[in-house]
FIKOLZA-1660 file (N, C-alpha, C; in steps of 0.1 Angstrom, whole numbers, plus 5000, padded with zeros to 4 digits):
% residues 120
   i   px   py   pz ch aa at
   1 5008 4988 5000  A  X  N
   1 5000 5000 5000  A  X CA
   1 5009 5013 5000  A  X  C
   2 5022 5011 5001  A  X  N
   2 5031 5023 5001  A  X CA
   2 5029 5031 4988  A  X  C
   3 5026 5025 4977  A  X  N
   3 5025 5033 4965  A  X CA
   3 5011 5036 4960  A  X  C
   4 5002 5036 4970  A  X  N
   4 4988 5040 4967  A  X CA
   4 4987 5053 4960  A  X  C
   5 4979 5054 4951  A  X  N
   5 4976 5067 4944  A  X CA
   5 4961 5070 4945  A  X  C
   6 4958 5082 4947  A  X  N
   6 4944 5086 4947  A  X CA
   6 4939 5090 4933  A  X  C
   7 4947 5088 4923  A  X  N
   7 4944 5091 4909  A  X CA
   7 4943 5078 4901  A  X  C
   8 4932 5078 4893  A  X  N
   8 4930 5066 4885  A  X CA
   8 4941 5064 4875  A  X  C
   9 4947 5052 4874  A  X  N
   9 4958 5050 4865  A  X CA
   9 4953 5049 4850  A  X  C
  10 4940 5047 4848  A  X  N
  10 4934 5046 4835  A  X CA
  10 4931 5060 4829  A  X  C
  11 4923 5068 4837  A  X  N
  11 4918 5080 4831  A  X CA
  11 4923 5093 4838  A  X  C
  12 4930 5092 4849  A  X  N
  12 4935 5103 4856  A  X CA
  12 4925 5110 4866  A  X  C
  13 4913 5104 4867  A  X  N
  13 4903 5109 4876  A  X CA
  13 4906 5106 4890  A  X  C
  14 4899 5112 4899  A  X  N
  14 4901 5110 4914  A  X CA
  14 4894 5097 4918  A  X  C
  15 4902 5088 4925  A  X  N
  15 4896 5076 4930  A  X CA
  15 4889 5079 4943  A  X  C
  16 4879 5071 4947  A  X  N
  16 4871 5073 4959  A  X CA
  16 4870 5060 4966  A  X  C
  17 4871 5060 4979  A  X  N
  17 4869 5048 4987  A  X CA
  17 4854 5046 4989  A  X  C
  18 4849 5034 4987  A  X  N
  18 4835 5031 4989  A  X CA
  18 4833 5021 5001  A  X  C
  19 4844 5014 5005  A  X  N
  19 4842 5004 5015  A  X CA
  19 4855 5002 5023  A  X  C
  20 4854 5001 5036  A  X  N
  20 4865 4998 5045  A  X CA
  20 4861 4986 5053  A  X  C
  21 4869 4976 5054  A  X  N
  21 4866 4964 5061  A  X CA
  21 4877 4961 5071  A  X  C
  22 4872 4957 5083  A  X  N
  22 4881 4952 5093  A  X CA
  22 4884 4937 5091  A  X  C
  23 4896 4933 5088  A  X  N
  23 4899 4919 5086  A  X CA
  23 4898 4910 5099  A  X  C
  24 4898 4917 5110  A  X  N
  24 4897 4909 5123  A  X CA
  24 4883 4905 5126  A  X  C
  25 4873 4915 5125  A  X  N
  25 4860 4912 5129  A  X CA
  25 4850 4912 5118  A  X  C
  26 4854 4917 5106  A  X  N
  26 4845 4917 5095  A  X CA
  26 4836 4930 5094  A  X  C
  27 4837 4939 5104  A  X  N
  27 4829 4951 5104  A  X CA
  27 4832 4958 5091  A  X  C
  28 4822 4963 5084  A  X  N
  28 4823 4970 5072  A  X CA
  28 4817 4984 5073  A  X  C
  29 4824 4994 5067  A  X  N
  29 4819 5008 5066  A  X CA
  29 4819 5011 5051  A  X  C
  30 4807 5014 5047  A  X  N
  30 4805 5017 5032  A  X CA
  30 4798 5030 5029  A  X  C
  31 4801 5035 5018  A  X  N
  31 4795 5047 5013  A  X CA
  31 4806 5054 5005  A  X  C
  32 4804 5067 5001  A  X  N
  32 4814 5074 4994  A  X CA
  32 4822 5081 5004  A  X  C
  33 4834 5075 5007  A  X  N
  33 4843 5080 5017  A  X CA
  33 4854 5088 5010  A  X  C
  34 4856 5100 5015  A  X  N
  34 4867 5109 5009  A  X CA
  34 4880 5105 5016  A  X  C
  35 4891 5104 5008  A  X  N
  35 4904 5102 5014  A  X CA
  35 4909 5114 5021  A  X  C
  36 4917 5112 5032  A  X  N
  36 4923 5124 5038  A  X CA
  36 4932 5131 5029  A  X  C
  37 4934 5144 5031  A  X  N
  37 4942 5152 5022  A  X CA
  37 4956 5146 5019  A  X  C
  38 4962 5142 5030  A  X  N
  38 4976 5136 5028  A  X CA
  38 4976 5124 5019  A  X  C
  39 4965 5116 5020  A  X  N
  39 4964 5104 5011  A  X CA
  39 4962 5108 4997  A  X  C
  40 4957 5120 4994  A  X  N
  40 4955 5124 4981  A  X CA
  40 4967 5130 4974  A  X  C
  41 4978 5132 4982  A  X  N
  41 4990 5136 4976  A  X CA
  41 4997 5124 4969  A  X  C
  42 5007 5127 4960  A  X  N
  42 5014 5116 4954  A  X CA
  42 5022 5108 4964  A  X  C
  43 5026 5096 4960  A  X  N
  43 5034 5088 4969  A  X CA
  43 5047 5095 4972  A  X  C
  44 5053 5101 4962  A  X  N
  44 5065 5108 4964  A  X CA
  44 5064 5120 4974  A  X  C
  45 5053 5127 4974  A  X  N
  45 5050 5138 4983  A  X CA
  45 5048 5132 4997  A  X  C
  46 5041 5121 4998  A  X  N
  46 5038 5115 5011  A  X CA
  46 5051 5110 5017  A  X  C
  47 5060 5104 5009  A  X  N
  47 5073 5100 5014  A  X CA
  47 5081 5111 5019  A  X  C
  48 5081 5123 5012  A  X  N
  48 5088 5135 5016  A  X CA
  48 5083 5139 5030  A  X  C
  49 5070 5140 5031  A  X  N
  49 5064 5144 5044  A  X CA
  49 5067 5135 5055  A  X  C
  50 5067 5122 5053  A  X  N
  50 5071 5112 5063  A  X CA
  50 5086 5114 5067  A  X  C
  51 5094 5116 5058  A  X  N
  51 5108 5119 5061  A  X CA
  51 5110 5132 5069  A  X  C
  52 5102 5142 5065  A  X  N
  52 5102 5155 5072  A  X CA
  52 5098 5153 5087  A  X  C
  53 5087 5146 5089  A  X  N
  53 5083 5144 5102  A  X CA
  53 5093 5135 5110  A  X  C
  54 5098 5125 5104  A  X  N
  54 5108 5116 5111  A  X CA
  54 5121 5124 5114  A  X  C
  55 5123 5134 5107  A  X  N
  55 5135 5143 5109  A  X CA
  55 5132 5154 5118  A  X  C
  56 5121 5153 5126  A  X  N
  56 5116 5163 5135  A  X CA
  56 5115 5177 5129  A  X  C
  57 5111 5177 5116  A  X  N
  57 5108 5190 5110  A  X CA
  57 5120 5197 5106  A  X  C
  58 5132 5191 5105  A  X  N
  58 5144 5197 5102  A  X CA
  58 5147 5196 5086  A  X  C
  59 5145 5207 5080  A  X  N
  59 5148 5207 5065  A  X CA
  59 5162 5204 5062  A  X  C
  60 5171 5209 5071  A  X  N
  60 5185 5206 5069  A  X CA
  60 5188 5191 5070  A  X  C
  61 5181 5184 5079  A  X  N
  61 5183 5169 5080  A  X CA
  61 5177 5162 5068  A  X  C
  62 5166 5167 5064  A  X  N
  62 5160 5161 5052  A  X CA
  62 5169 5162 5040  A  X  C
  63 5175 5174 5038  A  X  N
  63 5185 5177 5027  A  X CA
  63 5197 5167 5029  A  X  C
  64 5201 5165 5041  A  X  N
  64 5213 5156 5043  A  X CA
  64 5209 5142 5039  A  X  C
  65 5198 5137 5043  A  X  N
  65 5194 5124 5040  A  X CA
  65 5191 5122 5025  A  X  C
  66 5185 5132 5019  A  X  N
  66 5181 5131 5005  A  X CA
  66 5193 5135 4996  A  X  C
  67 5204 5140 5002  A  X  N
  67 5215 5145 4995  A  X CA
  67 5212 5156 4985  A  X  C
  68 5204 5166 4989  A  X  N
  68 5200 5177 4981  A  X CA
  68 5202 5190 4990  A  X  C
  69 5202 5201 4983  A  X  N
  69 5205 5214 4991  A  X CA
  69 5193 5218 4999  A  X  C
  70 5196 5226 5009  A  X  N
  70 5185 5232 5017  A  X CA
  70 5175 5240 5008  A  X  C
  71 5179 5248 4999  A  X  N
  71 5169 5255 4991  A  X CA
  71 5160 5246 4983  A  X  C
  72 5166 5235 4978  A  X  N
  72 5158 5225 4971  A  X CA
  72 5148 5218 4980  A  X  C
  73 5152 5215 4992  A  X  N
  73 5142 5209 5002  A  X CA
  73 5131 5219 5005  A  X  C
  74 5135 5232 5007  A  X  N
  74 5125 5242 5010  A  X CA
  74 5115 5244 4999  A  X  C
  75 5120 5244 4987  A  X  N
  75 5112 5245 4975  A  X CA
  75 5102 5233 4974  A  X  C
  76 5107 5221 4977  A  X  N
  76 5098 5209 4976  A  X CA
  76 5087 5210 4987  A  X  C
  77 5091 5214 4999  A  X  N
  77 5081 5216 5009  A  X CA
  77 5070 5227 5005  A  X  C
  78 5075 5238 4999  A  X  N
  78 5066 5248 4995  A  X CA
  78 5056 5243 4984  A  X  C
  79 5061 5234 4975  A  X  N
  79 5052 5229 4965  A  X CA
  79 5042 5220 4971  A  X  C
  80 5045 5212 4981  A  X  N
  80 5036 5203 4988  A  X CA
  80 5025 5212 4996  A  X  C
  81 5030 5222 5002  A  X  N
  81 5021 5231 5009  A  X CA
  81 5011 5237 4999  A  X  C
  82 5015 5241 4987  A  X  N
  82 5006 5247 4977  A  X CA
  82 4996 5236 4973  A  X  C
  83 5001 5223 4971  A  X  N
  83 4991 5213 4967  A  X CA
  83 4981 5211 4978  A  X  C
  84 4985 5211 4991  A  X  N
  84 4975 5209 5001  A  X CA
  84 4965 5221 5002  A  X  C
  85 4970 5233 5000  A  X  N
  85 4961 5245 4999  A  X CA
  85 4951 5244 4987  A  X  C
  86 4956 5238 4976  A  X  N
  86 4947 5237 4965  A  X CA
  86 4936 5227 4968  A  X  C
  87 4939 5216 4975  A  X  N
  87 4929 5206 4979  A  X CA
  87 4919 5213 4988  A  X  C
  88 4923 5222 4997  A  X  N
  88 4914 5230 5005  A  X CA
  88 4905 5239 4997  A  X  C
  89 4910 5245 4987  A  X  N
  89 4902 5254 4978  A  X CA
  89 4892 5245 4970  A  X  C
  90 4896 5233 4966  A  X  N
  90 4887 5225 4959  A  X CA
  90 4875 5221 4968  A  X  C
  91 4878 5218 4980  A  X  N
  91 4868 5214 4990  A  X CA
  91 4858 5225 4992  A  X  C
  92 4863 5238 4993  A  X  N
  92 4854 5249 4995  A  X CA
  92 4846 5251 4982  A  X  C
  93 4852 5249 4970  A  X  N
  93 4844 5251 4958  A  X CA
  93 4833 5240 4957  A  X  C
  94 4836 5228 4962  A  X  N
  94 4826 5218 4962  A  X CA
  94 4814 5221 4971  A  X  C
  95 4817 5227 4983  A  X  N
  95 4807 5231 4992  A  X CA
  95 4798 5242 4986  A  X  C
  96 4805 5252 4979  A  X  N
  96 4797 5263 4973  A  X CA
  96 4788 5258 4962  A  X  C
  97 4793 5248 4954  A  X  N
  97 4784 5242 4944  A  X CA
  97 4772 5236 4949  A  X  C
  98 4773 5229 4961  A  X  N
  98 4762 5223 4967  A  X CA
  98 4752 5234 4972  A  X  C
  99 4757 5244 4978  A  X  N
  99 4749 5255 4983  A  X CA
  99 4742 5262 4972  A  X  C
 100 4749 5264 4961  A  X  N
 100 4743 5270 4949  A  X CA
 100 4731 5262 4943  A  X  C
 101 4733 5248 4943  A  X  N
 101 4723 5240 4938  A  X CA
 101 4711 5240 4948  A  X  C
 102 4713 5241 4961  A  X  N
 102 4702 5243 4970  A  X CA
 102 4695 5256 4968  A  X  C
 103 4703 5266 4967  A  X  N
 103 4697 5280 4965  A  X CA
 103 4688 5280 4952  A  X  C
 104 4692 5273 4942  A  X  N
 104 4684 5272 4929  A  X CA
 104 4674 5261 4929  A  X  C
 105 4672 5255 4941  A  X  N
 105 4662 5245 4943  A  X CA
 105 4663 5233 4934  A  X  C
 106 4676 5230 4930  A  X  N
 106 4679 5218 4923  A  X CA
 106 4679 5206 4932  A  X  C
 107 4682 5208 4944  A  X  N
 107 4683 5197 4954  A  X CA
 107 4675 5202 4967  A  X  C
 108 4671 5192 4975  A  X  N
 108 4664 5195 4987  A  X CA
 108 4674 5198 4999  A  X  C
 109 4669 5204 5010  A  X  N
 109 4677 5206 5021  A  X CA
 109 4683 5193 5026  A  X  C
 110 4675 5182 5026  A  X  N
 110 4680 5170 5031  A  X CA
 110 4692 5164 5022  A  X  C
 111 4690 5166 5009  A  X  N
 111 4700 5162 4999  A  X CA
 111 4713 5170 5001  A  X  C
 112 4711 5183 5003  A  X  N
 112 4723 5192 5005  A  X CA
 112 4730 5188 5018  A  X  C
 113 4723 5186 5028  A  X  N
 113 4729 5182 5041  A  X CA
 113 4737 5169 5040  A  X  C
 114 4731 5160 5033  A  X  N
 114 4738 5147 5031  A  X CA
 114 4751 5149 5022  A  X  C
 115 4750 5157 5012  A  X  N
 115 4761 5160 5003  A  X CA
 115 4772 5167 5011  A  X  C
 116 4769 5177 5019  A  X  N
 116 4778 5184 5027  A  X CA
 116 4785 5175 5037  A  X  C
 117 4777 5166 5043  A  X  N
 117 4782 5157 5053  A  X CA
 117 4792 5147 5046  A  X  C
 118 4789 5143 5034  A  X  N
 118 4799 5134 5027  A  X CA
 118 4812 5141 5024  A  X  C
 119 4812 5154 5022  A  X  N
 119 4824 5162 5020  A  X CA
 119 4833 5162 5032  A  X  C
 120 4827 5161 5044  A  X  N
 120 4835 5162 5057  A  X CA
 120 4839 5149 5061  A  X  C
% end
């Protein structure tokens, strides 16, 4: 599972989890489940974040381990921060679309509430 991608290998669309199963007891959680933001990053970005955390947040240590310069490490971190911020903006845009559909009476309050809950 280390190389999991939230992007479809076939069409490039976003993959969505529909079911989680406990192998111990068989309990199943199903529905349209959104992946956490970090899981939606590329495997390479997740590996970088893991290394950053294990290095106690030291960019200098990350650079030493990866054998790259401090400015390169800083730039890489800034790119990941931008990607995470973009995921936040997309989430807000999705919420606004739902509210607009409710306002235009395309969906009911109950439907809107369910759709908003699914986003969270």
